[in-house]
C-alpha positions as CSV (number, residue, x, y, z in Angstrom):
1,M,0.0,0.0,0.0
2,R,2.7,2.4,0.9
3,D,4.6,1.6,-2.3
4,K,1.5,2.4,-4.4
5,L,1.1,5.7,-2.5
6,S,4.7,6.6,-3.0
7,I,4.4,5.8,-6.8
8,L,1.3,8.0,-7.0
9,V,3.0,10.9,-5.2
10,G,6.0,10.6,-7.5
11,V,3.7,10.6,-10.6
12,V,1.9,13.7,-9.3
13,L,5.1,15.5,-8.6
14,F,6.5,14.6,-12.0
15,G,3.3,15.8,-13.6
16,L,3.6,19.1,-11.7
17,V,7.2,19.5,-12.8
18,L,6.2,18.8,-16.5
19,V,3.4,21.3,-16.2
20,S,5.6,24.0,-14.7
21,M,8.1,23.4,-17.5
22,S,5.4,23.7,-20.1
23,I,4.0,27.0,-18.9
24,F,5.7,30.4,-19.4
25,T,4.5,34.0,-19.2
26,V,5.4,36.7,-21.7
27,D,5.6,40.2,-20.2
28,Q,4.1,43.2,-22.1
29,R,7.6,44.6,-22.4
30,Q,9.0,41.5,-24.1
31,F,9.0,39.3,-27.2
32,A,9.4,35.6,-26.9
33,L,11.0,33.1,-29.3
34,V,10.1,29.4,-28.9
35,F,12.9,27.1,-30.0
36,Q,12.6,23.4,-30.7
37,L,15.9,21.6,-30.9
38,G,17.6,24.9,-31.8
39,E,15.2,25.9,-34.5
40,I,12.7,28.8,-34.1
41,K,9.3,27.3,-33.8
42,S,7.2,30.4,-33.1
43,V,7.3,34.1,-32.2
44,I,5.1,35.4,-29.4
45,R,4.5,39.2,-29.6
46,E,1.5,39.6,-27.3
47,P,1.7,39.3,-23.5
48,G,0.1,36.5,-21.6
49,L,0.3,32.9,-20.5
50,N,1.7,30.4,-23.1
51,F,2.6,26.8,-23.3
52,K,5.6,24.8,-24.8
53,W,6.7,21.3,-24.9
54,P,8.9,20.5,-22.0
55,L,12.4,19.3,-22.5
56,I,12.3,19.6,-26.3
57,Q,11.4,23.3,-26.5
58,N,12.9,26.3,-24.8
59,V,12.1,30.0,-24.8
60,R,14.2,33.2,-25.1
61,F,12.9,36.7,-24.3
62,F,13.9,39.9,-26.0
63,D,13.2,43.5,-24.8
64,K,10.4,45.2,-26.7
65,R,11.1,48.7,-25.2
66,I,13.1,51.5,-26.9
67,L,16.8,51.1,-26.2
68,T,19.5,53.7,-26.2
69,M,22.9,53.5,-27.9
70,D,25.1,56.3,-26.6
71,T,28.7,56.9,-27.8
72,P,31.1,56.8,-24.9
73,E,33.5,59.3,-26.6
74,P,32.8,61.9,-29.3
75,E,33.5,60.7,-32.8
76,R,35.7,62.7,-35.2
77,F,34.3,63.6,-38.6
78,I,35.6,65.7,-41.5
79,T,33.5,68.4,-43.2
80,S,33.5,69.6,-46.8
81,E,36.1,72.2,-45.7
82,K,38.4,69.5,-44.6
83,K,38.0,70.5,-41.0
84,N,37.6,68.0,-38.1
85,V,34.6,68.2,-35.8
86,L,33.9,66.2,-32.7
87,V,30.3,64.8,-32.6
88,D,28.6,63.4,-29.5
89,L,25.4,61.5,-30.4
90,F,22.9,58.9,-29.3
91,V,20.5,56.6,-31.1
92,K,17.1,55.4,-30.0
93,W,16.3,51.9,-31.3
94,R,14.1,48.9,-30.7
95,I,13.6,45.3,-31.9
96,A,11.0,45.3,-34.7
97,D,11.4,41.7,-35.9
98,P,12.6,39.4,-33.1
99,E,13.0,36.4,-35.5
100,L,15.2,38.3,-37.9
101,Y,17.0,39.9,-35.0
102,Y,18.0,36.5,-33.7
103,I,19.0,35.2,-37.1
104,S,21.1,38.3,-37.8
105,V,22.9,38.9,-34.5
106,L,22.0,35.7,-32.5
107,G,19.9,38.0,-30.3
108,D,23.1,39.6,-28.9
109,E,22.5,43.2,-28.1
110,A,26.2,44.1,-28.2
111,R,26.5,42.8,-31.7
112,A,23.4,44.8,-32.7
113,V,24.9,48.0,-31.1
114,T,28.2,47.4,-33.0
115,R,26.2,47.1,-36.3
116,L,24.2,50.2,-35.6
117,Q,27.4,52.2,-34.7
118,Q,29.0,51.2,-38.0
119,T,25.9,52.2,-39.9
120,V,25.4,55.6,-38.1
121,N,29.1,56.5,-38.4
122,A,29.2,55.7,-42.1
123,G,26.1,57.8,-42.7
124,L,27.4,60.7,-40.6
125,R,30.7,60.7,-42.5
126,E,28.9,61.0,-45.8
127,E,26.5,63.7,-44.5
128,F,29.3,65.8,-42.8
129,G,31.5,65.5,-45.9
130,K,28.9,67.3,-47.9
131,R,28.5,70.3,-45.5
132,T,30.5,73.1,-44.0
133,V,31.2,73.6,-40.3
134,H,28.5,76.3,-40.1
135,E,25.9,74.1,-41.7
136,V,26.8,71.2,-39.4
137,V,26.7,73.3,-36.2
138,S,23.6,75.3,-36.7
139,G,22.3,75.6,-40.3
140,Q,21.3,72.1,-41.3
141,R,21.6,70.1,-38.0
142,D,18.0,69.0,-38.0
143,A,18.2,67.9,-41.6
144,I,21.3,65.8,-40.9
145,M,19.6,64.0,-38.0
146,E,16.4,63.3,-40.0
147,Q,18.4,62.0,-43.0
148,M,20.6,59.9,-40.7
149,R,17.6,58.4,-39.1
150,E,16.1,57.4,-42.4
151,K,19.4,55.9,-43.7
152,A,20.2,54.1,-40.5
153,D,16.7,52.7,-40.3
154,Q,16.9,51.2,-43.8
155,D,20.0,49.3,-42.9
156,A,18.8,48.4,-39.4
157,R,15.7,46.8,-40.8
158,K,18.0,44.1,-42.3
159,I,18.7,42.9,-38.8
160,G,15.2,43.3,-37.5
161,V,15.8,46.6,-35.7
162,Q,13.9,49.9,-36.1
163,I,15.8,53.2,-35.6
164,V,13.4,55.5,-33.7
165,D,15.6,58.6,-33.5
166,V,19.2,59.9,-34.1
167,R,20.3,62.9,-32.1
168,L,23.4,65.0,-32.2
169,K,24.0,66.1,-28.6
170,R,27.0,68.2,-29.3
171,V,29.1,69.2,-32.3
172,D,32.5,70.8,-31.3
173,L,35.7,71.7,-33.0
174,P,38.9,70.1,-31.8
175,L,40.8,72.3,-29.4
176,E,43.6,73.2,-31.9
177,V,41.0,74.1,-34.5
178,S,38.7,76.0,-32.1
179,E,41.5,78.4,-31.1
180,S,42.2,79.3,-34.7
181,V,38.5,79.7,-35.5
182,Y,38.0,81.8,-32.4
183,R,40.9,84.0,-33.4
184,R,39.6,84.4,-36.9
185,M,36.1,85.2,-35.6
186,E,37.6,87.7,-33.2
187,A,39.5,89.4,-36.0
188,E,36.4,89.5,-38.2
189,R,34.3,91.0,-35.4
190,K,37.0,93.6,-34.7
191,R,37.1,94.5,-38.4
192,V,33.3,94.9,-38.6
193,A,33.4,97.0,-35.4
194,N,36.1,99.2,-36.8
195,E,34.1,99.7,-40.0
196,L,31.0,100.5,-38.1
197,R,32.9,103.0,-35.9
198,S,34.4,104.6,-39.0
199,E,31.0,104.9,-40.7
200,G,29.6,106.3,-37.5
201,S,32.4,108.9,-37.2
202,A,31.9,109.9,-40.8
203,A,28.2,110.2,-40.3
204,A,28.7,112.2,-37.1
205,E,31.1,114.6,-38.8
206,K,28.7,115.1,-41.7
207,I,25.8,115.8,-39.2
208,R,28.0,118.3,-37.3
209,A,29.1,120.0,-40.4
210,D,25.6,120.3,-41.7
211,A,24.4,121.6,-38.2
212,D,27.2,124.2,-38.2
213,R,26.4,125.3,-41.7
214,Q,22.7,125.6,-40.8
215,R,23.6,127.5,-37.6
216,E,25.8,129.9,-39.5
217,V,23.1,130.5,-42.1
218,I,20.5,131.0,-39.4
219,V,22.7,133.4,-37.4
220,A,23.6,135.3,-40.6
221,E,20.0,135.6,-41.7
222,A,18.9,136.6,-38.2
223,Y,21.7,139.3,-38.0
224,R,20.7,140.5,-41.5
225,D,17.0,140.7,-40.4
226,A,18.0,142.4,-37.1
227,Q,20.2,145.0,-38.9
228,Q,17.4,145.6,-41.4
229,I,14.8,146.1,-38.7
230,K,17.3,148.2,-36.7
231,G,18.0,150.3,-39.8
232,D,14.3,150.7,-40.5
233,G,13.8,151.7,-36.9
234,D,16.6,154.2,-36.9
235,A,15.3,155.7,-40.2
236,Q,11.8,156.0,-38.7
237,A,13.3,157.5,-35.5
238,A,15.4,160.0,-37.5
239,A,12.4,160.9,-39.6
240,I,10.3,161.5,-36.5
241,Y,13.1,163.5,-34.8
242,A,13.5,165.5,-38.0
243,A,9.8,166.2,-38.3
244,A,9.5,167.1,-34.6
245,F,12.6,169.3,-34.5
246,G,11.9,170.8,-37.8
247,R,8.8,172.5,-36.3
248,N,11.0,174.2,-33.6
249,P,14.7,174.5,-34.4
250,E,15.4,176.4,-31.2
251,F,14.0,173.5,-29.1
252,F,16.1,171.1,-31.1
253,A,19.2,173.1,-30.3
254,F,18.2,173.2,-26.7
255,Y,17.6,169.4,-26.6
256,R,20.9,168.6,-28.2
257,S,22.7,170.8,-25.8
258,Q,21.1,169.0,-22.8
259,E,22.2,165.7,-24.2
260,A,25.7,167.0,-24.6
261,Y,25.7,168.3,-21.0
262,R,24.5,165.0,-19.7
263,E,27.1,163.0,-21.5
264,S,29.9,165.4,-20.7
265,F,29.2,165.5,-16.9
266,A,28.2,161.8,-16.5
267,G,31.0,161.2,-14.0
268,K,32.0,163.1,-10.9
269,S,35.6,163.0,-11.9
270,D,35.1,164.3,-15.4
271,V,37.0,167.6,-16.1
272,M,36.4,170.0,-19.0
273,V,38.5,173.1,-19.6
274,V,36.7,175.6,-21.7
275,E,36.0,179.3,-21.6
276,P,32.8,180.3,-19.7
277,S,31.8,182.4,-22.6
278,S,32.0,179.4,-25.0
279,E,29.1,178.5,-27.2
280,F,28.9,175.1,-25.4
281,F,27.5,176.9,-22.3
282,R,25.0,178.9,-24.2
283,Y,22.0,177.3,-22.5
284,L,23.6,177.3,-19.1
285,R,23.8,181.1,-19.3
286,S,20.3,181.6,-20.5
287,A,17.3,179.3,-21.0
288,T,16.6,181.0,-24.4
289,G,20.2,180.7,-25.5
290,Q,20.6,184.5,-25.8
291,P,23.5,186.3,-24.1
292,V,22.7,187.6,-20.6
293,K,22.4,191.4,-20.6
294,S,24.4,193.2,-18.0
295,T,22.5,195.1,-15.2
296,E,25.1,197.7,-14.9
């Protein structure tokens, strides 16, 4: 009885082992290849519970997610100007056809990365060789990345891989080239600055000369108008004086004498030596200008 029970337990355990060896689960982030005696029997792309023949079939899993290939050191490329540039890039890729991926690189990610590096580097050398440093650095950088993605994807499809994106993180000049470029850029900027300063100085001198000329013209015209107005005023004043004094010549003579007295004796220290009977003191001797008669 005990022997039969032991045999039954052994059969049950063996069955459980076979069942456990027959069942496998595919994660939603994975592909699964089922091999039978080393030959690919089926490809499982959807997640879930699956079965295989125990002992004669085995399963290998491959990542379905997007993977990153990042260059450890910047690569050196030559532009159309025969100048070296250092390029730091990364590539986003994923397995599109797991069966072809296994056949091409035996499912080895390192081999796939090596193949992708060769493809991307060859394409970049071709693209950089057709462009100048300026175009590579700023002008056509997006176009280079898009063209590289398309070319690399065409080659990667041959090994069951899809290239999702190619990005140039940094494009630099080597140190020895950078220094010469910076010096040339500095010299060019100085030349442009000197030209702008010269043009500014010439424009400033022209503006100053024009302003001085306008000022001289304005001052001359103002002086001319002032002299003309002054002359007209003096003429009118003289005409008024002449008309006024012409009516009474004696008053005119008296007025002129008063002005002469005022101007002659304006200062306390002024001294004049003349005869008292001089014609100059005519109106000091008499308000009418006639000689004073003696009372004797």
